[in-house]
Backbone bond lengths (Angstrom), bond angles and torsions (degrees), N, CA, C in turn:
res aa  C-N    CA-C-N  psi(-1)  N-CA   C-N-CA  omega(-1)  CA-C   N-CA-C  phi
1 M - - - 1.456 - - 1.527 109.16 -
2 S 1.293 115.75 146.55 1.445 119.58 -176.83 1.524 112.48 -105.18
3 H 1.343 116.96 4.68 1.448 119.16 -177.05 1.513 111.65 -69.37
4 D 1.311 116.86 145.43 1.460 122.39 176.14 1.514 107.92 -101.79
5 H 1.349 116.87 117.84 1.454 121.05 -179.11 1.521 111.96 -98.03
6 S 1.327 118.47 7.70 1.457 120.04 -170.46 1.524 112.32 -63.82
7 H 1.324 117.35 -17.72 1.454 119.57 179.24 1.513 111.86 -77.15
8 G 1.346 117.46 -10.97 1.448 120.07 172.54 1.510 114.40 91.74
9 H 1.313 118.72 3.82 1.453 120.97 177.40 1.511 108.80 -124.50
10 G 1.326 116.12 143.03 1.454 119.67 -174.31 1.507 112.76 -90.97
11 H 1.343 114.96 155.50 1.449 120.89 169.16 1.512 107.22 -76.68
12 D 1.343 117.57 160.99 1.456 117.77 179.99 1.524 109.95 -90.00
13 H 1.337 116.22 161.19 1.452 119.31 -172.47 1.518 112.71 -71.24
14 D 1.347 118.61 -21.97 1.462 118.72 177.90 1.515 110.64 -63.59
15 H 1.331 117.28 -29.97 1.457 120.91 175.95 1.523 110.17 -80.55
16 E 1.325 115.48 -37.55 1.457 119.43 -172.49 1.520 112.26 -66.55
17 H 1.321 118.50 -35.06 1.456 118.47 -171.94 1.512 113.00 -69.60
18 T 1.329 118.87 -12.52 1.458 121.13 179.76 1.514 112.62 -85.24
19 H 1.337 117.19 -2.73 1.454 121.10 -175.17 1.512 111.52 -110.67
20 N 1.316 115.84 150.03 1.455 121.12 172.15 1.520 109.48 -85.44
21 H 1.313 115.74 154.62 1.457 121.55 170.63 1.524 108.02 -62.78
22 S 1.316 116.21 158.01 1.453 119.95 -174.07 1.520 112.90 -62.92
23 H 1.335 118.32 -16.52 1.455 120.50 177.44 1.526 111.45 -106.29
24 G 1.320 116.95 21.04 1.447 121.00 172.15 1.511 115.41 90.42
25 H 1.335 119.00 2.82 1.451 121.50 178.46 1.520 109.66 -85.38
26 Q 1.321 115.76 144.35 1.458 119.88 178.19 1.519 110.17 -80.51
27 V 1.321 117.02 129.32 1.453 120.35 175.42 1.528 108.21 -64.05
28 P 1.352 118.54 130.38 1.462 121.28 -169.59 1.519 114.49 -81.16
29 W 1.315 116.09 65.93 1.467 121.81 177.06 1.518 108.27 -103.30
30 D 1.327 116.30 123.98 1.457 121.73 179.13 1.521 108.15 -86.36
31 V 1.329 116.14 104.60 1.465 120.97 -174.82 1.524 111.12 -63.85
32 A 1.337 116.79 -41.67 1.461 120.65 -176.70 1.531 111.81 -64.11
33 D 1.317 116.39 -46.56 1.468 120.16 -176.90 1.520 113.23 -92.99
34 E 1.327 116.46 -4.86 1.459 122.63 -179.16 1.527 111.36 51.80
35 K 1.324 115.59 56.58 1.458 120.42 176.38 1.526 108.97 -155.53
36 W 1.311 115.28 161.70 1.461 121.21 174.55 1.513 108.83 -79.79
37 F 1.339 117.68 129.34 1.459 118.88 -176.30 1.526 113.12 -101.46
38 V 1.330 118.31 7.86 1.456 122.15 171.68 1.523 107.42 -118.32
39 P 1.358 118.65 123.01 1.473 120.07 179.60 1.518 111.25 -54.21
40 G 1.325 115.43 137.51 1.459 120.97 -179.12 1.507 112.79 102.97
41 W 1.322 117.37 -34.04 1.459 119.67 -177.35 1.518 112.52 -71.91
42 N 1.352 117.64 -15.24 1.457 118.95 176.49 1.524 111.74 -75.10
43 D 1.332 117.55 -7.99 1.459 122.20 179.72 1.530 109.28 -93.81
44 P 1.341 117.44 115.41 1.475 119.04 -177.15 1.526 113.06 -63.78
45 I 1.340 117.88 -25.30 1.458 119.65 177.55 1.521 109.97 -67.29
46 V 1.335 116.56 -44.58 1.462 121.06 178.99 1.522 110.53 -60.58
47 R 1.322 117.66 -46.63 1.463 120.56 -179.59 1.521 111.48 -61.43
48 T 1.344 116.44 -40.55 1.459 120.27 -179.38 1.527 110.89 -63.24
49 I 1.330 116.85 -42.49 1.467 120.06 178.30 1.524 110.69 -65.16
50 F 1.316 117.74 -45.05 1.470 120.21 179.82 1.521 110.83 -57.40
51 H 1.327 116.71 -44.12 1.455 120.31 -178.20 1.525 111.42 -68.74
52 A 1.337 116.32 -42.56 1.465 119.48 179.98 1.518 111.45 -65.60
53 A 1.330 116.68 -36.36 1.467 121.43 -178.93 1.521 112.56 -78.06
54 E 1.341 116.76 -17.00 1.461 121.06 -171.64 1.536 109.65 52.12
55 L 1.312 114.10 50.64 1.456 122.37 -177.43 1.521 110.64 -53.02
56 N 1.347 116.89 131.96 1.457 119.52 -179.20 1.518 111.68 -142.94
57 T 1.304 116.54 -176.39 1.463 121.58 -168.59 1.519 113.72 -65.34
58 I 1.320 118.60 -25.63 1.465 119.86 -175.74 1.527 112.96 -89.83
59 D 1.331 117.85 -1.57 1.455 120.16 -175.51 1.526 112.18 -73.83
60 V 1.336 114.32 144.49 1.462 123.62 172.14 1.528 105.64 -113.46
61 V 1.334 116.36 117.21 1.458 122.07 -167.06 1.527 111.16 -110.01
62 V 1.340 115.48 138.90 1.461 121.71 172.29 1.524 108.83 -126.41
63 D 1.331 116.40 127.12 1.460 122.90 170.24 1.526 105.84 -96.41
64 A 1.334 116.68 105.48 1.460 121.57 -172.36 1.520 113.57 -75.06
65 D 1.317 117.16 -15.56 1.470 122.79 176.81 1.516 107.47 -137.32
66 C 1.312 116.68 74.96 1.467 121.51 -170.34 1.533 110.23 -78.29
67 L 1.329 114.76 75.95 1.459 121.33 -179.75 1.523 112.06 -79.94
68 D 1.307 116.02 -16.11 1.461 123.32 -174.34 1.524 106.73 -148.76
69 I 1.331 117.99 132.62 1.462 120.17 -177.77 1.515 112.98 -78.00
70 N 1.332 117.92 -13.51 1.462 119.48 -173.14 1.529 114.76 -64.49
71 P 1.347 120.56 -38.78 1.466 117.92 177.51 1.527 113.20 -59.48
72 L 1.339 118.05 -44.55 1.468 120.02 177.37 1.519 110.89 -65.97
73 S 1.337 116.28 -38.70 1.459 120.03 179.02 1.523 110.79 -60.51
74 A 1.333 116.32 -42.72 1.464 120.04 178.36 1.522 110.88 -66.94
75 A 1.343 117.17 -38.65 1.463 121.01 -179.16 1.520 112.07 -63.90
76 A 1.331 117.31 -25.60 1.464 120.90 -177.19 1.523 112.54 -61.05
77 G 1.333 117.32 -24.89 1.457 120.25 178.92 1.513 113.54 -75.31
78 W 1.334 116.73 -15.76 1.459 122.02 -178.69 1.516 111.83 -110.15
79 A 1.339 115.89 -56.37 1.457 121.24 -175.78 1.526 109.70 -85.25
80 H 1.322 117.08 122.60 1.457 121.04 -174.91 1.523 113.79 -95.80
81 G 1.331 117.10 2.13 1.456 120.90 176.48 1.509 110.75 -90.08
82 P 1.340 117.44 -169.99 1.460 120.49 178.45 1.523 111.34 -65.86
83 L 1.328 115.31 149.72 1.455 122.83 -178.86 1.524 106.88 -124.75
84 T 1.321 116.81 109.50 1.458 121.49 -173.32 1.513 110.84 -105.32
85 G 1.321 116.19 132.55 1.454 122.76 173.64 1.514 109.61 -116.45
86 I 1.334 116.66 122.67 1.452 121.75 178.24 1.532 107.90 -91.95
87 V 1.335 116.07 120.17 1.468 121.28 -174.41 1.525 109.36 -135.73
88 P 1.336 117.77 160.02 1.463 119.05 171.18 1.523 109.90 -61.23
89 A 1.333 116.33 143.56 1.465 120.48 -178.26 1.524 111.98 -57.04
90 S 1.327 116.67 -29.58 1.467 120.85 -176.04 1.524 113.67 -66.75
91 V 1.343 117.57 -21.82 1.468 119.79 -177.87 1.527 112.34 -115.18
92 A 1.322 117.73 0.44 1.465 120.43 -174.58 1.519 112.07 -58.86
93 D 1.339 117.76 -45.64 1.469 120.40 -177.92 1.519 111.37 -63.41
94 A 1.323 117.06 -39.46 1.467 120.45 -179.89 1.521 111.03 -64.66
95 I 1.333 116.91 -39.66 1.463 119.88 -179.80 1.523 110.25 -70.95
96 R 1.321 117.60 -39.80 1.471 119.87 176.08 1.522 110.27 -59.26
97 A 1.327 116.89 -41.50 1.462 120.57 179.72 1.527 111.00 -64.06
98 A 1.334 116.18 -39.33 1.463 120.27 179.86 1.520 111.88 -64.76
99 L 1.333 117.01 -29.12 1.463 121.81 -178.80 1.527 113.06 -92.42
100 S 1.322 117.59 -4.39 1.467 120.37 -171.65 1.521 113.31 -62.43
101 G 1.320 116.88 -28.27 1.461 119.58 -179.86 1.515 114.24 -93.11
102 H 1.323 117.49 2.62 1.462 121.51 -178.92 1.532 109.48 -69.05
103 P 1.327 118.46 139.50 1.469 120.10 -179.48 1.527 114.02 -60.40
104 N 1.327 117.25 -19.59 1.465 120.97 177.24 1.527 111.54 -112.19
105 A 1.331 116.07 30.17 1.462 120.88 -172.82 1.525 113.14 -55.51
106 E 1.337 116.71 -33.55 1.471 119.31 -176.28 1.522 112.63 -68.37
107 R 1.331 117.53 -14.88 1.471 120.18 -178.12 1.523 113.49 -94.27
108 F 1.345 117.47 -8.56 1.457 120.30 179.91 1.522 110.65 -85.41
109 R 1.318 115.43 134.98 1.466 121.81 175.33 1.523 107.21 -123.88
110 I 1.315 116.11 102.40 1.457 121.90 -179.94 1.516 107.20 -99.67
111 Q 1.331 116.88 118.71 1.455 120.18 -172.21 1.522 110.19 -151.75
112 S 1.322 115.25 163.05 1.464 120.77 -178.94 1.518 112.06 -102.03
113 H 1.321 117.85 3.61 1.459 121.80 178.40 1.532 109.43 -121.63
114 A 1.296 115.86 162.61 1.465 121.20 -177.63 1.530 110.45 -69.29
115 P 1.323 117.64 150.39 1.458 121.09 175.05 1.524 110.31 -72.74
116 P 1.322 118.49 172.96 1.473 120.18 177.79 1.528 111.40 -54.40
117 A 1.301 116.16 138.32 1.472 121.08 -178.25 1.520 110.68 -59.54
118 G 1.319 114.95 139.59 1.455 121.00 175.26 1.507 115.17 73.42
119 E 1.322 118.89 17.17 1.462 121.34 -176.31 1.525 112.92 -90.25
120 A 1.327 117.71 -38.51 1.464 121.62 -169.59 1.523 112.26 -80.18
121 S 1.328 115.19 146.38 1.463 120.78 170.30 1.521 111.16 -96.39
122 I 1.341 116.41 -23.19 1.465 121.87 178.58 1.522 108.13 -140.19
123 V 1.333 116.41 131.29 1.461 120.85 172.63 1.519 107.42 -131.45
124 W 1.332 115.98 135.65 1.460 118.99 179.65 1.519 111.21 -134.51
125 S 1.330 114.89 159.50 1.454 123.77 168.80 1.513 106.43 -132.78
126 I 1.335 116.04 125.36 1.462 121.37 -176.95 1.529 108.81 -121.66
127 G 1.334 116.20 120.79 1.457 120.91 171.94 1.508 116.09 75.93
128 A 1.336 118.44 16.02 1.463 120.23 -176.90 1.515 113.99 -124.87
129 A 1.314 118.34 -23.57 1.465 121.34 -167.99 1.527 113.44 -62.87
130 S 1.324 118.29 -30.82 1.463 119.85 -179.79 1.522 111.68 -67.54
131 K 1.344 117.22 -13.13 1.464 121.58 -179.77 1.533 112.19 -107.98
132 W 1.322 117.94 2.58 1.461 119.86 178.94 1.526 109.91 -61.70
133 S 1.343 116.71 132.33 1.468 120.24 176.97 1.523 111.44 -84.42
134 E 1.334 116.66 -26.93 1.462 121.55 179.78 1.530 108.90 -133.46
135 P 1.326 116.76 76.92 1.470 119.18 -174.89 1.522 113.76 -60.37
136 A 1.319 118.23 -35.24 1.469 119.32 -179.80 1.523 110.57 -63.07
137 A 1.329 116.64 -41.66 1.463 120.64 179.09 1.524 111.01 -66.54
138 R 1.326 117.07 -37.19 1.465 120.13 179.57 1.517 111.66 -67.21
139 I 1.333 116.50 -42.34 1.465 120.10 177.64 1.524 110.44 -64.07
140 A 1.335 116.85 -40.70 1.460 120.60 179.00 1.531 110.65 -62.73
141 A 1.338 116.94 -40.48 1.456 120.65 179.49 1.529 111.30 -65.39
142 M 1.328 117.02 -40.20 1.461 120.63 178.90 1.528 110.37 -67.79
143 H 1.338 116.62 -37.63 1.464 120.58 177.02 1.523 109.98 -59.91
144 A 1.338 116.99 -42.72 1.458 121.12 -178.76 1.532 112.46 -64.40
145 M 1.320 117.22 -29.74 1.467 120.84 -179.67 1.519 112.28 -69.96
146 L 1.333 116.95 -25.17 1.460 121.73 -170.61 1.520 112.52 -86.68
147 R 1.322 115.07 144.12 1.459 120.90 169.75 1.530 108.62 -77.98
148 P 1.314 119.53 161.88 1.468 120.31 175.15 1.534 110.57 -54.23
149 G 1.321 115.77 132.72 1.457 121.17 -177.33 1.509 113.97 86.39
150 G 1.345 118.04 -5.00 1.460 121.33 -179.64 1.518 112.21 -70.43
151 Q 1.334 115.89 159.74 1.458 121.74 -173.29 1.526 111.81 -110.80
152 I 1.335 115.71 142.28 1.458 122.75 174.42 1.520 109.41 -113.94
153 F 1.356 116.12 140.81 1.460 122.40 176.14 1.525 107.93 -135.24
154 V 1.329 115.78 126.74 1.460 122.00 177.55 1.524 106.95 -125.64
155 A 1.330 116.73 117.72 1.460 121.29 -175.35 1.523 110.25 -129.32
156 D 1.321 116.01 130.78 1.457 121.13 178.05 1.517 108.05 -170.21
157 D 1.317 115.95 166.09 1.456 121.38 172.09 1.527 107.61 -94.65
158 G 1.303 117.32 150.00 1.451 121.22 175.94 1.515 114.79 75.85
159 L 1.326 117.70 22.65 1.463 120.88 179.90 1.522 111.20 -79.17
160 D 1.322 115.98 149.18 1.462 121.88 167.06 1.524 105.90 -87.07
161 A 1.316 115.51 86.51 1.460 120.53 -171.54 1.522 112.03 -61.44
162 R 1.325 117.35 -38.35 1.462 119.76 -178.10 1.527 110.55 -64.52
163 A 1.336 117.09 -44.37 1.461 120.42 -179.72 1.526 111.25 -64.91
164 L 1.336 117.10 -43.85 1.462 119.69 -179.23 1.515 111.47 -68.18
165 R 1.313 116.52 -36.96 1.459 120.09 176.61 1.528 109.93 -59.67
166 G 1.339 115.96 -41.64 1.454 119.90 177.40 1.520 112.36 -63.87
167 L 1.335 117.32 -39.24 1.460 120.69 179.21 1.526 111.26 -65.54
168 L 1.324 116.86 -40.21 1.464 119.75 177.96 1.529 110.60 -61.86
169 R 1.317 116.43 -43.25 1.471 119.96 -179.74 1.528 110.92 -67.11
170 E 1.334 116.88 -40.85 1.469 120.08 178.53 1.530 111.02 -62.05
171 Q 1.320 116.20 -32.90 1.455 120.31 -179.02 1.530 111.84 -77.63
172 G 1.330 116.57 -10.69 1.459 120.21 176.46 1.509 114.92 104.75
173 F 1.334 117.45 8.70 1.460 119.29 176.52 1.517 110.14 -70.93
174 R 1.320 116.11 144.32 1.456 123.61 179.31 1.538 109.87 -107.09
175 G 1.321 115.68 157.01 1.462 120.74 175.90 1.510 113.51 59.58
176 V 1.323 117.23 36.29 1.459 121.62 -175.76 1.531 110.12 -68.74
177 Q 1.327 115.31 131.40 1.461 121.78 178.78 1.521 109.26 -133.80
178 A 1.322 116.28 151.38 1.461 122.82 171.10 1.520 107.32 -130.34
179 R 1.325 116.21 127.21 1.459 120.43 -178.48 1.523 109.75 -129.34
180 N 1.328 114.97 140.77 1.465 121.57 175.70 1.519 109.47 -97.36
181 Y 1.320 116.10 135.03 1.459 121.39 -178.68 1.519 111.01 -128.39
182 T 1.312 115.32 147.31 1.461 122.37 163.38 1.520 105.83 -132.09
183 L 1.328 115.98 107.59 1.463 121.90 -176.45 1.524 109.13 -128.72
184 E 1.313 116.46 122.50 1.468 121.73 177.56 1.525 111.28 52.05
185 G 1.334 116.05 40.01 1.449 121.64 178.01 1.511 114.91 81.08
186 V 1.342 117.55 1.47 1.465 121.60 179.94 1.523 109.06 -102.80
187 R 1.341 116.11 124.32 1.461 120.98 177.54 1.522 108.89 -103.33
188 F 1.315 116.84 135.11 1.457 120.25 177.43 1.521 110.07 -160.50
189 V 1.323 114.02 161.13 1.459 122.38 173.71 1.521 107.20 -107.73
190 L 1.314 117.15 135.64 1.461 121.87 176.21 1.522 108.96 -118.85
191 L 1.337 115.37 119.58 1.462 121.36 172.26 1.510 108.73 -103.61
192 M 1.309 115.92 140.97 1.461 120.07 -179.15 1.513 109.91 -145.69
193 G 1.304 115.22 154.41 1.454 121.07 178.32 1.518 109.10 -167.57
194 R 1.304 115.50 177.23 1.465 120.63 -177.22 1.530 109.43 -133.49
195 R 1.333 116.42 132.82 1.456 119.42 176.64 1.523 109.49 -64.80
196 A 1.315 116.50 139.83 1.456 120.73 -178.54 1.526 110.32 -54.82
197 A 1.316 116.17 141.69 1.455 121.13 -173.76 1.526 112.85 -70.91
198 G 1.306 117.81 -24.71 1.460 120.10 -177.08 1.497 114.07 -114.45
């Protein structure tokens, strides 16, 4: 997508569905029924992250706070590598069962431990960061998951954006940004950065 969200307000979906994703994929908006036909795409936070990340077929994705399976499910249509969701051990089996019928079920890895260090090209946390008890440790763990040049996205409402921005920079992320959004009645802050290439 070529839209600039830096002003902090979103475009509406009636405009968005006429555009292709930046890597040539069609945004999954059902014009006839006026709804998103891929789970996860109805969430404006998920769409914003996908567009900012320029998610593509070679990406290896980790959801560091997999509170909802829909973001990973939506990512499966773009990223053709493994899709890892980090969840509490107590709910891992239930989430695996929920994904068992997914057409890309073999690519989902639902687990309570971190993936191999340096494997992911994209790691995100959606809707959890405002409740982190040890944000510095969480940012450090996400940094470790990423390969050099990999991208981090942290999205939630009620974030202390200045403090988190500082933590990302202290951890060595480059190009750190924090943006405020109001999209389809949803308000959130999105922090993003990139692990140093070397």
